[in-house]
N, C-alpha and C positions, 0 to 999 in steps of 0.2 A: 585670855579670853576663852580659850578652850576649856580651862578648868571651871570657869563660871558656867558655861553651858552644861558641862557634865554634872555640876553641883545642882543644877536646876532639873535636868532631865532624869538623872538616876533615881531620885525619890519618887517621881511621877511614874516611871517605868516599874519600879518595885510595887507601888500601890496598885497599878493596873494589873500586874501579874497576880498579886495576892487576891485581889477582888475577883478576877476571872476564875482562879482555881477554886476559891470558896464558893462562888456561884455555881460552877460546874459540879462540884461535889454535892452541894445541896440539891441541885436539879436532879441528879441521878439517884439520890437517896429518897426523894419524895415520891410517893406512889401516884400522886396526881398534882398537876399544875394547871394554871389558867392558859389553855392552848396546848398545842402539840410540843412535846419535849424537844424534838429535832429543830423546831423553829427557834425556841429559846436558846438552844445550844449554839445555833448560828449567830443569833443576836449577841450572845455573850462573847463569842470568839471574834467576830468581825467588827463589832461596833465598840471601839476602844473606850475604856473608862466609863462610858455612859451605858453600855450594854449590860454589864453586871448590876449597875444601879437600877436600871429599868426592870431587870428580873427580880431583884429584891423588893421593889416597890409594887410592881404589877403582876409578876409571874407566879409568885408563891400563892398557893391556896391554903387557907387555914383549915386544918382538919380537926 
């Protein structure tokens, strides 16, 4: 049973970490975003899995 839980949780945790790192790198490389950067950083870090997705959908400003 524990192996099954790990098999489900490990890929989700990996995807969460990768998305958060990509979103934070993109956030700090962009000169301007929709809203304050510090707010987006908090959203990306503290709202798991959905925070980075929200940033990529709503936070990025097209230049």
